N, C-alpha and C positions, 0 to 999 in steps of 0.2 A: 491420794486415792481421787479426792474429789479435784484436785487441780489437774490431776491425768487424765479423768474422765472430759474435764471441760476443752482441754487442748484438742482432743479428740475429736470431739463435738466441733470444736471450732475448724479443723481441718475437713472432716466431712464437709460441714456445711459450706466453706470455699471451694472445695471440688464439686458441690455440686452447683454451685453459684456461677462460677465461671464461667460454662458453656454457654449458659442462659446468656451472660453479659457480652461473650463474645460474637453469639448469635443475634443479639440486639445491635451491637455495633456494626455488624455487617449490615445493618440495613440503611444506616445513611453512612455517607461519603462524602466529607469535607473536601476540596479539591482547591487548589489555586489552578492558575491558566497553564503554567509550567509543570505543575504536576500531571495535568490532565495532557498534554502533549508527550509528555515521558511516559506515562502509561501508555498513549495511544501506539507510541513506537513499540514498545514491547509486546502489545497487546493484538495491534489492530491487524484484520486479516489480509487487508490488501496491501498492508507494508510486508506479511509473511508471504504471500504469495510473490510480490517483487525480489524477495529475498531467495524464494525458490529458483525464480527463473535465474537466480544469479550461481545456486548450486548446480543447476541445470548446465550452465555456461562451463563451470567448474569440470563437470561429467564429461562434456567434450572434449575441454584441455584434455581431460586424462584419458581418453579414445585416441588423442593425436598422437601421443607417444608411440604410436604403432608405426611412425613416421622414420623413427630410429632402432625401435626394440624389435628382438627379434620375437617370430612366432613359433612358438614349438607344439607340433601337432602328436598324439600317440594314439593309435589305433591297433585296432585286434580284428582279424578277419580269418572264419574259419570256412575251409571250401572242402565240400567230400564229393569226389568224383572216380568216376572211371574211364575217363577221356583218354587217349594214350598217348598224343603229345603233352595235355594236362598232368599227366601222373608221371611222365619221365622228367620233364621241367621242376615239378615239386619234390622229385628224389634225389636232383641234383641239386636244388636250394635247402633241401634238409641234409646233403651230405650223408645220404644212405643209400647212393646209386652202387650198384652190385653188377659183376660182368653178366649174371645170369639176366640180368636185366633188358639185354639186349639180344636176348634171343628172339626171333621173330615172332614165336606163338606168345610170350609173355609182353612182348612189346604190341602187338595187336589185340590181345584181350588182355589186359592188366586186371591186376585186382584192385578193389575200391581202396583209394588212397583218402585221408585226413590233412589236410595241411591247415597249421594253425599260425598264420603269419604276427608277429609282431612287430608293429614298423612306427619307430622315431624318426620326425621330418623335423627340420630346425630351418625356416626361411630368415635370413637375417637381408634386411635392405641395407644397400651400399648406396645407391645415386635413385631418389625418388624426390624430383623435385617439387612437384605439384604437392604430394602428403608434405612436404616440409612446409612449403608457404601455407595451407592449410591450418596447421600447428600455430603457425604465428597470427593466421587470422581467427580461429577458436581462442588464441589468448586475448586478442585485441576484442573480440565478441564480450568476451567474459569481461572485460574492463568496463564497455560501453551498458552493460547490463549491471554493473555496480554503480555505475554514476546516476543509471535510471532509478534502482533501488532508494538510494540516497534523494535525488527528487521526488520519488513517492512519499517517502519520510516526510517533506517539507509541504508536499501536497496535502497529506492527511492533517499536516501540524496548523496549516492554513482553514482546512475545514473545521478541526478541533474547536480553533480561536473562533470563527464565527459562529458555530453554535455556541459556545461559550460565552460567547458578547450576548447570543440572542438570548439566553438563558438571563443572564445579568438584567439585560432590557428589561425582560421580560415581568420578572422581581420587582425591578424599581417603578415600572409602569403601575404594578398592582400595589404598590406601597402609596403611589399617588392617588389611584382610583378609591384604595381603603379610606387615606384621610377625606378623601372629598365626599365619602359616604360617612363619617363620622360628623362631620361639616354639617351636610345635608339635612342628617337626622334631625340635628339640634335645631336648622331652622322649619324642618318641617315640625317637629313640635311646638313650635314658636305659633307658625301658621294655624296649628290646629288650635292652639289658645286663642288666637284672634279672632279666628272664625266663629268659633263657641260663644265669644265677647260680642260678636257682631261688627268686628272693627275689619273682616276680612272677607269675600267674597269667595264664594266655593271654587269659582273655577280659578281662583289665587290658590286657593288653598292645594285643589287636586295637581294644580302646575307644578307645587314642589315634591308631590308625590311620584308623578310622571317623570321629573329627573332624578328621583332616588333609585326608579325601576332602572332608568337607562344605566345608573352606574351600576347597578348590581349585575345589569347583563353585561355591563363591559369586565366587571371582576371575573364572571364566569369565562369568559372568552379568554383574559389575560390567564387564569387556570389553566386552563387548554393547552394555550400557548406555552405555560411552563411545563406541563407533561409530557408536550411533544418534542421541545427542546431536551427536555430529560431524557426520553428516550433514543432520541437521535445521538446524544453525547454518550448514552450506555452502548449502543451499537457501535460507536467507534473507538469506544475504551475495553469493547467487548467483556462489559459487566452483565451479571444478573439482572433478570426483569424484576426483583422485588428491591434491588438497590436504590436508594434513594439520593441525588447528587445536590450538597451544598455549594455553589459557588464562594469561595473566599476573597477571590480577586475583584479589584472594582476598575471602572473604566478611570482610565488615567490619561490624563490630557496635559500634552507636553506645552511649556512656553513659549517653545519655537519648533517652526516646521521644521523637519529633518534636511538636509541643504544635500549639496553634491550637484554635480550636473543634472539638469533637467530631467534628459531623457537617458539619464546613462543606466545601463546594463551590464550588470559584471562578468568578466570574461570567463570565469571560473565558474559559472553559475551551472550548477549538475548536470541538467538537462540538454544545455547549448552543448557542453563538452561532450555528453553520451552520443549528440546527431553528429557531432565532428568524429567522434570514433568510429561510428556506423559507416561513417561517408569513408573510413580509412579501410575498413571491414570491405566496403565494396571494392575500394583499389584492389585489395589482396585476393579478393574472388575473381576479378578479370586477371590478376596476375597468375592464381591457381590453373584458372582453366588454359590459360598460355601455355604454362607450365606443363600441362599433361600431354601435348605435343611432343616433349621430349621424350628420349627412352626411359626403360627402368630397368634397373640394374640390380640381383639380388643375389645371395650366394645362398647357396642349399646344401645341405648334409643330411643324409637320410641314413640310417640304419636297418637291417632287416632280421630277423629270427624267425625260420620256417622249420618247424616240427610235425611230427605227428602226434605229439603230445606238447599243451602247454609249455612256455619257457625252457624248452629243450633242441637240440637239434643244430642245423647248420644258422652260420651268421654272417651277414656280411653288409658293406656299409660302400657308400657313395656320397663323392662330393665334387659340386659342380658350380657353375654360374648359370642365371637364368635372364636373358634380355629381352624386354618385350617394347614394339616401337610400334604403336598405332599409328600407322602412315595415314590412311584414309577411312574416316569414319560417315561419311554419306553427309558432311557438313553439320555435322552435330556439336562438334567443337566451336566452329565458326557461329554457331546460332547462340551457344553460351557465351561467346565472346559479347555477341552484341547485344544478349540478355545483360549482363554483368555492367556494359558500360552505361544501359539504360538505368540499372541501380543506381550506378555511382552518381549520375545526373538526378535521380531521384533523391536519394539522400542529400545532393549538396541545394537544392528544390528545398528541402524540409526543413535544413539547416534556417537558409536565408528567411524562409517564410517565419519561422520561429523567433528567429530573431527580429523581425519586423512587427511581428507581432507584440515581440515582448515591449519595444519600447511606446507602443500606442499603450500596452496595458499599464505601463510606468506613468506615462503623462497622465492618463485617466486617474490614477491612484493619487497622484501628487494633484492635479487638480481637487479631486473630491475632500483630500486633506486640507488643503487650503480653504475649500468653501466650508468645509465643516468647522474649522477652525472659527473661522467668523459669523458661523450659524449657531456656535456654542454662547459667544459673547452675546449675542442678539437675544438668542431665547433666554440666557441667565437675567440681562435685563429687563426683559420681558415680564417673566417671573417676580421679579423684586416687585415691579408695579402693579402687578397682578395682584400680588398680597396684599399690596397695600390699597387699591381699590377695592378688592373683595373685604376686608378688615373695614373700611370706611362705610361702604353699602351694607354690610353687615348690622354695625351700630345704628345706621339710620334705618334698617327695615327694623329690627326690635324695640325702637322708639316710635314706629309708622311713618317716620319722614321718607322711606324709601318705597318702590313700590317692588312687588313680587316680579317679575321681569326683569327690573334692574339687577336683583340679588341672583337671579337662575343665569343671565347673562356676563357676571363678576364671575361667579363659580365655575360657569362653564370655561371661561378664558383663563381662569388661574389652572383649572386642571389639564385645558390644553398646553398652557405655557410648561407645566412642569413635564408632560409628555413628549413637548417639542424638543425639551433640553437633553431628556436620556434620550431620542432618537440622535440628537447632534451628537453628543456624545458615543454612541453607539457608532455611529457612519464614520467617527473619526479613529476610533479604534479600530475597526475594519479596514478602513482605507489605508492605515499605518500599517497594519498587518500583511495586505494586498503589495503595498510598495515594498515592503522588506522582502516577500515572495519573488515579485518579479524583478528586483534588482538582484537577487540571489545573493542577499547578505546574509 
Protein backbone atom coordinates (compact mmCIF):
# COMPACT_ATOMS: atom_id res chain seq x y z
CA UNK A 1 0.00 0.00 0.00
CA UNK A 2 2.83 2.39 0.87
CA UNK A 3 4.54 1.61 -2.42
CA UNK A 4 1.26 2.26 -4.26
CA UNK A 5 0.79 5.63 -2.54
CA UNK A 6 4.38 6.56 -3.31
CA UNK A 7 3.88 5.79 -7.03
CA UNK A 8 0.67 7.81 -7.16
CA UNK A 9 2.37 10.74 -5.44
CA UNK A 10 5.28 10.56 -7.86
CA UNK A 11 2.96 10.57 -10.88
CA UNK A 12 0.96 13.52 -9.55
CA UNK A 13 4.14 15.45 -8.85
CA UNK A 14 5.34 14.75 -12.39
CA UNK A 15 2.06 15.95 -13.92
CA UNK A 16 2.14 19.12 -11.86
CA UNK A 17 5.77 19.83 -12.61
CA UNK A 18 5.73 19.20 -16.36
CA UNK A 19 3.67 22.28 -17.37
CA UNK A 20 5.94 24.49 -15.30
CA UNK A 21 8.99 23.04 -16.99
CA UNK A 22 7.47 23.49 -20.43
CA UNK A 23 6.52 27.05 -19.63
CA UNK A 24 9.99 27.82 -18.35
CA UNK A 25 11.52 26.19 -21.43
CA UNK A 26 9.41 28.36 -23.70
CA UNK A 27 11.07 31.50 -22.31
CA UNK A 28 14.51 30.71 -23.73
CA UNK A 29 15.17 29.36 -27.21
CA UNK A 30 18.63 28.26 -28.32
CA UNK A 31 18.96 28.68 -32.07
CA UNK A 32 21.67 28.11 -34.61
CA UNK A 33 21.70 30.29 -37.71
CA UNK A 34 20.37 27.42 -39.84
CA UNK A 35 17.53 26.80 -37.37
CA UNK A 36 16.64 30.51 -37.36
CA UNK A 37 16.46 30.61 -41.16
CA UNK A 38 14.28 27.49 -41.27
CA UNK A 39 11.97 28.93 -38.60
CA UNK A 40 11.70 32.21 -40.52
CA UNK A 41 10.74 30.41 -43.72
CA UNK A 42 7.99 28.62 -41.83
CA UNK A 43 6.64 31.51 -39.74
CA UNK A 44 7.64 34.85 -41.29
CA UNK A 45 4.65 36.96 -42.34
CA UNK A 46 6.45 38.45 -45.37
CA UNK A 47 7.09 34.95 -46.72
CA UNK A 48 3.48 33.96 -46.01
CA UNK A 49 2.30 37.03 -47.92
CA UNK A 50 4.50 36.02 -50.88
CA UNK A 51 3.01 32.52 -50.88
CA UNK A 52 -0.46 34.09 -50.69
CA UNK A 53 0.32 35.90 -53.95
CA UNK A 54 1.17 32.52 -55.46
CA UNK A 55 -2.21 31.22 -54.24
CA UNK A 56 -3.88 34.22 -55.87
CA UNK A 57 -2.10 33.43 -59.13
CA UNK A 58 -3.27 29.81 -58.84
CA UNK A 59 -6.84 31.07 -58.37
CA UNK A 60 -6.50 33.09 -61.60
CA UNK A 61 -5.34 29.91 -63.36
CA UNK A 62 -8.49 28.18 -62.13
CA UNK A 63 -10.58 31.10 -63.41
CA UNK A 64 -8.94 30.82 -66.83
CA UNK A 65 -10.49 27.39 -67.32
CA UNK A 66 -13.56 29.21 -68.59
CA UNK A 67 -11.73 29.39 -71.93
CA UNK A 68 -12.62 25.73 -72.63
CA UNK A 69 -15.17 24.67 -70.00
CA UNK A 70 -18.90 25.20 -70.50
CA UNK A 71 -20.89 27.80 -68.63
CA UNK A 72 -24.14 26.42 -67.20
CA UNK A 73 -26.89 28.75 -66.01
CA UNK A 74 -30.13 27.73 -64.30
CA UNK A 75 -32.83 30.36 -63.83
CA UNK A 76 -36.41 30.48 -62.62
CA UNK A 77 -38.74 33.32 -63.66
CA UNK A 78 -42.30 33.97 -62.50
CA UNK A 79 -44.57 36.26 -64.51
CA UNK A 80 -48.17 37.16 -63.62
CA UNK A 81 -49.95 39.10 -66.36
CA UNK A 82 -53.23 39.72 -68.20
CA UNK A 83 -51.55 41.12 -71.30
CA UNK A 84 -53.38 39.60 -74.30
CA UNK A 85 -50.28 38.84 -76.36
CA UNK A 86 -48.27 37.52 -73.42
CA UNK A 87 -51.16 35.38 -72.18
CA UNK A 88 -51.50 33.73 -75.61
CA UNK A 89 -47.75 33.09 -75.87
CA UNK A 90 -47.50 31.72 -72.33
CA UNK A 91 -50.39 29.30 -72.92
CA UNK A 92 -48.75 28.20 -76.14
CA UNK A 93 -45.44 27.63 -74.34
CA UNK A 94 -47.21 25.82 -71.51
CA UNK A 95 -48.95 23.64 -74.15
CA UNK A 96 -52.29 24.45 -72.58
CA UNK A 97 -53.76 26.40 -75.52
CA UNK A 98 -57.39 25.48 -76.40
CA UNK A 99 -59.74 26.42 -79.23
CA UNK A 100 -61.80 28.58 -76.91
CA UNK A 101 -58.74 30.75 -76.27
CA UNK A 102 -59.05 32.04 -79.85
CA UNK A 103 -62.45 33.61 -79.26
CA UNK A 104 -62.24 37.34 -79.76
CA UNK A 105 -63.55 38.24 -76.31
CA UNK A 106 -61.15 35.89 -74.52
CA UNK A 107 -58.22 36.97 -76.63
CA UNK A 108 -59.00 40.63 -75.99
CA UNK A 109 -59.75 40.22 -72.28
CA UNK A 110 -57.84 37.13 -71.13
CA UNK A 111 -57.80 35.86 -67.60
CA UNK A 112 -54.78 36.55 -65.42
CA UNK A 113 -52.15 33.91 -66.16
CA UNK A 114 -49.17 32.66 -64.15
CA UNK A 115 -46.05 31.52 -65.95
CA UNK A 116 -43.21 29.73 -64.23
CA UNK A 117 -40.24 29.56 -66.60
CA UNK A 118 -37.48 27.13 -65.61
CA UNK A 119 -34.56 27.70 -67.99
CA UNK A 120 -31.28 25.80 -68.30
CA UNK A 121 -28.63 27.30 -70.57
CA UNK A 122 -25.28 25.75 -71.53
CA UNK A 123 -22.69 27.90 -73.34
CA UNK A 124 -19.72 25.92 -74.67
CA UNK A 125 -16.71 27.85 -76.04
CA UNK A 126 -15.59 26.58 -79.44
CA UNK A 127 -13.16 29.27 -80.57
CA UNK A 128 -12.00 31.95 -78.14
CA UNK A 129 -8.42 32.89 -78.98
CA UNK A 130 -7.89 35.67 -76.45
CA UNK A 131 -9.25 33.56 -73.58
CA UNK A 132 -6.90 30.69 -74.48
CA UNK A 133 -3.92 33.04 -74.49
CA UNK A 134 -5.18 34.49 -71.22
CA UNK A 135 -4.98 31.02 -69.68
CA UNK A 136 -1.35 30.69 -70.81
CA UNK A 137 -0.69 34.13 -69.36
CA UNK A 138 -2.20 33.12 -66.00
CA UNK A 139 -0.08 29.96 -65.85
CA UNK A 140 3.07 31.95 -66.70
CA UNK A 141 2.22 34.61 -64.09
CA UNK A 142 1.84 31.91 -61.45
CA UNK A 143 5.32 30.65 -62.31
CA UNK A 144 6.71 34.18 -61.91
CA UNK A 145 5.03 34.64 -58.53
CA UNK A 146 6.41 31.27 -57.39
CA UNK A 147 9.91 32.41 -58.34
CA UNK A 148 9.41 35.70 -56.49
CA UNK A 149 8.25 33.76 -53.42
CA UNK A 150 11.51 31.81 -53.51
CA UNK A 151 13.46 35.07 -53.70
CA UNK A 152 11.43 36.46 -50.80
CA UNK A 153 12.51 33.45 -48.73
CA UNK A 154 16.12 34.15 -49.68
CA UNK A 155 15.74 37.86 -48.84
CA UNK A 156 14.26 37.11 -45.43
CA UNK A 157 17.03 34.55 -44.89
CA UNK A 158 19.63 37.25 -45.56
CA UNK A 159 17.91 39.64 -43.16
CA UNK A 160 17.76 36.94 -40.50
CA UNK A 161 21.49 36.25 -41.01
CA UNK A 162 22.36 39.93 -40.57
CA UNK A 163 20.28 40.30 -37.41
CA UNK A 164 21.55 36.98 -36.05
CA UNK A 165 25.17 37.99 -36.63
CA UNK A 166 24.38 41.36 -35.07
CA UNK A 167 23.14 39.56 -31.98
CA UNK A 168 26.34 37.50 -31.88
CA UNK A 169 28.44 40.65 -32.34
CA UNK A 170 26.70 42.48 -29.51
CA UNK A 171 27.17 39.47 -27.24
CA UNK A 172 30.90 39.22 -28.01
CA UNK A 173 31.40 42.95 -27.53
CA UNK A 174 29.57 42.69 -24.22
CA UNK A 175 31.97 39.93 -23.17
CA UNK A 176 34.92 42.13 -24.15
CA UNK A 177 33.60 45.07 -22.15
CA UNK A 178 32.81 42.92 -19.12
CA UNK A 179 36.36 41.53 -19.24
CA UNK A 180 37.71 45.08 -19.38
CA UNK A 181 35.48 46.06 -16.45
CA UNK A 182 36.94 43.26 -14.34
CA UNK A 183 40.46 44.35 -15.28
CA UNK A 184 39.75 48.01 -14.52
CA UNK A 185 38.10 47.14 -11.21
CA UNK A 186 41.36 45.49 -10.13
CA UNK A 187 43.42 48.47 -11.27
CA UNK A 188 40.97 50.91 -9.68
CA UNK A 189 41.31 49.10 -6.35
CA UNK A 190 45.08 49.25 -6.66
CA UNK A 191 44.88 52.95 -7.51
CA UNK A 192 42.74 53.55 -4.41
CA UNK A 193 45.28 51.78 -2.21
CA UNK A 194 48.13 53.74 -3.77
CA UNK A 195 46.23 56.99 -3.27
CA UNK A 196 45.59 56.10 0.36
CA UNK A 197 49.32 55.47 0.82
CA UNK A 198 50.14 58.80 -0.77
CA UNK A 199 51.79 57.18 -3.81
CA UNK A 200 49.20 58.39 -6.33
CA UNK A 201 47.53 61.73 -6.95
CA UNK A 202 43.80 62.20 -6.69
CA UNK A 203 43.65 63.01 -10.39
CA UNK A 204 45.22 59.67 -11.29
CA UNK A 205 42.87 57.85 -8.94
CA UNK A 206 39.80 59.55 -10.44
CA UNK A 207 40.94 58.79 -13.99
CA UNK A 208 40.63 55.06 -13.34
CA UNK A 209 37.11 55.57 -11.98
CA UNK A 210 36.18 57.66 -15.03
CA UNK A 211 37.37 54.86 -17.31
CA UNK A 212 35.38 52.36 -15.28
CA UNK A 213 32.28 54.51 -15.67
CA UNK A 214 32.83 54.66 -19.43
CA UNK A 215 32.98 50.88 -19.59
CA UNK A 216 29.80 50.60 -17.51
CA UNK A 217 28.07 52.92 -19.97
CA UNK A 218 29.29 50.82 -22.91
CA UNK A 219 27.93 47.74 -21.17
CA UNK A 220 24.47 49.32 -20.85
CA UNK A 221 24.48 50.32 -24.52
CA UNK A 222 25.53 46.82 -25.61
CA UNK A 223 22.79 45.28 -23.48
CA UNK A 224 20.31 47.49 -25.34
CA UNK A 225 21.81 46.36 -28.65
CA UNK A 226 21.28 42.74 -27.62
CA UNK A 227 17.66 43.47 -26.71
CA UNK A 228 17.07 45.34 -29.98
CA UNK A 229 18.58 42.53 -32.06
CA UNK A 230 16.55 39.97 -30.12
CA UNK A 231 13.35 41.93 -30.74
CA UNK A 232 14.09 42.21 -34.46
CA UNK A 233 14.91 38.51 -34.73
CA UNK A 234 11.81 37.62 -32.74
CA UNK A 235 9.63 39.56 -35.20
CA UNK A 236 11.23 37.83 -38.19
CA UNK A 237 10.72 34.40 -36.61
CA UNK A 238 7.21 35.28 -35.36
CA UNK A 239 8.02 34.40 -31.74
CA UNK A 240 6.29 35.66 -28.61
CA UNK A 241 7.58 38.80 -26.93
CA UNK A 242 8.65 36.94 -23.79
CA UNK A 243 11.00 34.58 -25.63
CA UNK A 244 14.74 35.07 -25.16
CA UNK A 245 16.89 33.94 -28.08
CA UNK A 246 20.31 32.49 -27.34
CA UNK A 247 22.46 32.15 -30.50
CA UNK A 248 24.51 28.97 -30.66
CA UNK A 249 26.34 29.70 -33.93
CA UNK A 250 29.58 31.64 -33.96
CA UNK A 251 31.41 33.68 -36.58
CA UNK A 252 32.95 31.25 -39.07
CA UNK A 253 35.91 32.63 -41.02
CA UNK A 254 37.03 30.51 -43.95
CA UNK A 255 40.67 30.21 -44.82
CA UNK A 256 40.01 30.92 -48.49
CA UNK A 257 37.77 33.56 -50.02
CA UNK A 258 35.03 31.99 -52.22
CA UNK A 259 36.20 31.74 -55.81
CA UNK A 260 34.38 31.85 -59.10
CA UNK A 261 34.14 34.68 -61.58
CA UNK A 262 34.50 38.04 -59.94
CA UNK A 263 31.10 39.40 -60.98
CA UNK A 264 29.26 36.19 -61.78
CA UNK A 265 25.51 36.22 -61.18
CA UNK A 266 23.64 32.94 -61.29
CA UNK A 267 21.39 32.60 -64.32
CA UNK A 268 18.94 30.63 -62.19
CA UNK A 269 18.64 33.31 -59.51
CA UNK A 270 15.00 33.35 -58.52
CA UNK A 271 14.26 37.08 -58.89
CA UNK A 272 15.98 37.33 -62.28
CA UNK A 273 14.06 34.29 -63.49
CA UNK A 274 10.89 35.92 -62.20
CA UNK A 275 11.60 39.13 -64.10
CA UNK A 276 12.22 37.11 -67.25
CA UNK A 277 8.93 35.32 -66.70
CA UNK A 278 7.09 38.60 -66.15
CA UNK A 279 8.48 39.74 -69.49
CA UNK A 280 6.95 36.61 -71.04
CA UNK A 281 3.69 37.56 -69.34
CA UNK A 282 3.85 41.00 -70.97
CA UNK A 283 4.39 39.37 -74.40
CA UNK A 284 1.36 37.13 -73.85
CA UNK A 285 -0.62 40.19 -72.75
CA UNK A 286 0.03 41.82 -76.12
CA UNK A 287 -0.87 38.58 -77.95
CA UNK A 288 -4.11 38.34 -75.99
CA UNK A 289 -5.11 41.90 -76.88
CA UNK A 290 -4.40 41.24 -80.54
CA UNK A 291 -6.41 38.01 -80.40
CA UNK A 292 -9.41 39.92 -79.04
CA UNK A 293 -9.86 41.29 -82.58
CA UNK A 294 -10.76 37.79 -83.79
CA UNK A 295 -14.35 36.52 -83.71
CA UNK A 296 -15.57 34.35 -80.86
CA UNK A 297 -17.66 31.25 -81.49
CA UNK A 298 -19.75 29.51 -78.84
CA UNK A 299 -22.26 26.66 -78.96
CA UNK A 300 -25.55 27.25 -77.18
CA UNK A 301 -28.00 24.76 -75.73
CA UNK A 302 -31.08 26.01 -73.90
CA UNK A 303 -34.06 24.16 -72.47
CA UNK A 304 -37.19 25.86 -71.09
CA UNK A 305 -40.06 24.59 -68.99
CA UNK A 306 -43.18 26.82 -68.92
CA UNK A 307 -46.09 26.07 -66.60
CA UNK A 308 -48.68 27.71 -64.44
CA UNK A 309 -47.22 25.53 -61.65
CA UNK A 310 -43.55 24.92 -60.87
CA UNK A 311 -41.91 22.00 -62.76
CA UNK A 312 -44.93 21.07 -64.89
CA UNK A 313 -46.33 22.02 -68.27
CA UNK A 314 -44.66 22.44 -71.64
CA UNK A 315 -40.95 22.02 -72.32
CA UNK A 316 -38.84 23.10 -75.27
CA UNK A 317 -35.19 23.19 -76.29
CA UNK A 318 -32.97 25.15 -78.65
CA UNK A 319 -29.51 24.40 -80.02
CA UNK A 320 -27.40 26.92 -81.89
CA UNK A 321 -24.15 28.73 -82.48
CA UNK A 322 -23.28 32.24 -81.39
CA UNK A 323 -20.59 34.28 -83.14
CA UNK A 324 -19.41 37.66 -81.91
CA UNK A 325 -16.95 39.82 -83.79
CA UNK A 326 -15.85 43.15 -82.40
CA UNK A 327 -15.05 44.88 -85.68
CA UNK A 328 -14.41 48.38 -84.35
CA UNK A 329 -14.31 49.48 -80.72
CA UNK A 330 -13.29 53.10 -81.06
CA UNK A 331 -9.51 52.45 -80.98
CA UNK A 332 -9.73 50.82 -77.52
CA UNK A 333 -7.97 47.64 -78.72
CA UNK A 334 -5.26 49.64 -80.48
CA UNK A 335 -4.65 51.52 -77.23
CA UNK A 336 -4.42 48.29 -75.24
CA UNK A 337 -1.89 46.90 -77.74
CA UNK A 338 0.18 50.04 -77.35
CA UNK A 339 -0.03 49.72 -73.57
CA UNK A 340 0.99 46.04 -73.70
CA UNK A 341 4.05 46.89 -75.81
CA UNK A 342 5.08 49.50 -73.25
CA UNK A 343 4.62 46.98 -70.44
CA UNK A 344 6.84 44.52 -72.31
CA UNK A 345 9.57 47.16 -72.62
CA UNK A 346 9.20 48.00 -68.94
CA UNK A 347 9.64 44.34 -68.00
CA UNK A 348 12.76 44.12 -70.17
CA UNK A 349 14.23 47.28 -68.61
CA UNK A 350 13.47 46.00 -65.11
CA UNK A 351 15.32 42.78 -65.88
CA UNK A 352 18.37 44.56 -67.29
CA UNK A 353 18.44 47.00 -64.36
CA UNK A 354 18.20 44.17 -61.83
CA UNK A 355 21.00 42.26 -63.52
CA UNK A 356 23.26 45.32 -63.66
CA UNK A 357 22.57 46.10 -60.00
CA UNK A 358 23.27 42.49 -59.10
CA UNK A 359 26.70 42.59 -60.74
CA UNK A 360 27.52 45.75 -58.79
CA UNK A 361 26.29 44.19 -55.54
CA UNK A 362 28.37 41.06 -56.15
CA UNK A 363 31.48 43.18 -56.74
CA UNK A 364 30.76 45.17 -53.57
CA UNK A 365 30.22 42.04 -51.47
CA UNK A 366 33.36 40.40 -52.82
CA UNK A 367 35.45 43.47 -52.05
CA UNK A 368 33.99 43.64 -48.54
CA UNK A 369 34.71 39.94 -48.06
CA UNK A 370 38.34 40.25 -49.09
CA UNK A 371 38.86 43.40 -47.06
CA UNK A 372 37.23 41.85 -43.99
CA UNK A 373 39.49 38.81 -44.30
CA UNK A 374 42.57 41.06 -44.20
CA UNK A 375 41.10 43.15 -41.38
CA UNK A 376 40.62 40.00 -39.29
CA UNK A 377 44.29 39.14 -39.53
CA UNK A 378 45.33 42.72 -38.73
CA UNK A 379 42.91 42.93 -35.78
CA UNK A 380 43.99 39.55 -34.44
CA UNK A 381 47.62 40.61 -34.49
CA UNK A 382 46.76 43.96 -32.91
CA UNK A 383 44.85 42.21 -30.13
CA UNK A 384 47.78 39.93 -29.34
CA UNK A 385 50.13 42.91 -29.16
CA UNK A 386 47.65 44.92 -27.09
CA UNK A 387 47.32 42.06 -24.58
CA UNK A 388 51.09 41.80 -24.19
CA UNK A 389 51.40 45.56 -23.80
CA UNK A 390 48.57 45.71 -21.24
CA UNK A 391 50.03 42.88 -19.19
CA UNK A 392 53.42 44.57 -19.13
CA UNK A 393 52.11 48.03 -18.21
CA UNK A 394 49.77 46.45 -15.65
CA UNK A 395 52.66 44.80 -13.86
CA UNK A 396 54.64 48.04 -14.07
CA UNK A 397 51.66 49.99 -12.69
CA UNK A 398 51.35 47.67 -9.71
CA UNK A 399 55.00 48.32 -8.79
CA UNK A 400 54.70 52.06 -9.34
CA UNK A 401 56.88 52.03 -12.45
CA UNK A 402 54.14 53.12 -14.89
CA UNK A 403 51.85 56.13 -14.96
CA UNK A 404 48.07 55.87 -14.77
CA UNK A 405 47.53 57.36 -18.22
CA UNK A 406 49.79 54.65 -19.68
CA UNK A 407 47.64 51.97 -18.08
CA UNK A 408 44.43 53.57 -19.35
CA UNK A 409 45.81 53.93 -22.87
CA UNK A 410 46.82 50.26 -22.98
CA UNK A 411 43.48 49.11 -21.59
CA UNK A 412 41.54 51.19 -24.10
CA UNK A 413 43.71 49.86 -26.93
CA UNK A 414 43.14 46.28 -25.81
CA UNK A 415 39.36 46.70 -25.55
CA UNK A 416 39.25 48.47 -28.90
CA UNK A 417 41.30 45.68 -30.51
CA UNK A 418 38.86 43.04 -29.25
CA UNK A 419 35.90 44.95 -30.62
CA UNK A 420 37.68 45.59 -33.93
CA UNK A 421 38.28 41.87 -34.31
CA UNK A 422 34.62 41.13 -33.54
CA UNK A 423 33.49 43.77 -36.05
CA UNK A 424 35.79 42.42 -38.76
CA UNK A 425 34.44 38.89 -38.24
CA UNK A 426 30.88 40.22 -38.36
CA UNK A 427 31.57 42.12 -41.59
CA UNK A 428 33.14 38.99 -43.09
CA UNK A 429 30.15 36.78 -42.27
CA UNK A 430 27.66 39.37 -43.52
CA UNK A 431 29.64 39.92 -46.73
CA UNK A 432 29.77 36.17 -47.30
CA UNK A 433 25.99 35.91 -46.86
CA UNK A 434 25.41 38.87 -49.20
CA UNK A 435 27.75 37.40 -51.81
CA UNK A 436 25.82 34.12 -51.82
CA UNK A 437 22.54 36.03 -51.95
CA UNK A 438 23.47 38.28 -54.88
CA UNK A 439 25.10 35.45 -56.78
CA UNK A 440 21.99 33.33 -56.25
CA UNK A 441 23.90 30.38 -54.79
